[in-house]
N, C-alpha and C positions, 0 to 999 in steps of 0.2 A: 504494500500500500504506500501511498504518498506520505508526505510530511504531516498531513492533516488527518490521516486514517488511524484507526485503533491499532494499538500494539499487539503483536501476536502473543506476547508473553504475559499479558496482564488480563486477568478475568474481570469482566464488568460485574459489579454487584447487582443482583437481581432487584428490579424496581417494583416487584409485585407486593412488597410488604411495606407498611409504614413503620415508624419507630416503635410504637407500642406493640404491633403485631410481631416484630422481630424479637422483642424482649419476651413476649409470651411464648413464642416458638422456641426460643433458646431455653427458657425455664422448663417447658414441657420436654424438650429433647434431653436436657440435663437430667431430669427426673427419670425418664425412661432408661437412659444409658446407666445411670446410677443404680436403679433397681435391677436391671438385667445383669449388670456385671457384679453387683453385690450378691445376687442369687447364684450366679455361675462361678464367681471367684476369679474372673478374668481381670486383665489390666484395663484401666480406664481409657487409654488411647485407642484401643481396638475399635471402639464404636464412637468415641468422642471426635476423633479427627475426621472421619467420613461425615459425621453429622455437621460439624463446623463447615466443611467444604460444600456439601450438597444441599444442606438446609439453609445455611446462613450466608453462603457465598464467599467464605474465606478462601484465600489462595492456599495451596498445600503448605507453603512455608509458614504463613501466618497461623494456620490451623495447628501445625506442629508446635510452634512457639507458644500459642495459647494453651495447648494441652500440657506442655511442660510447666508453664506457670501455674496452671490449675493443680497439677500433681504436687508441685513444690509447696503451694499454699495449704493444700490438704494435709500433706506430710508434716509441715511445721505445726499446724493446728493440732493434729493428732499427737505429735511428740510432746507438745506443751501440756495437753490434757493428761497423757500417761505419766509424764514426769511429775506433775502436781499430785497425782494419785499415788506416787511412789512405786510405779511399775517399771521404771527404767533403771537398768544397771549401767552406770556411767563408766565403770571400769571395763 
């Protein structure tokens, strides 16, 4: 394409949802992914990354980064809760 055409490497974000709809879709997708993986014992990124890409229009790189940040936040929160309860052996 010419200088004014769309880039081949950049995905356009779907325009079918407004801001509130995207938030609701993200919350529902997160709940479904969390329940499914909690019941099956799988890793969160197995379903979270495709949901971010196909439902919310993230690029694969952005979806992977978001997934890693979500896992880091969840891990830090869980570590804090378990440490306060005295269930962490620091040695």
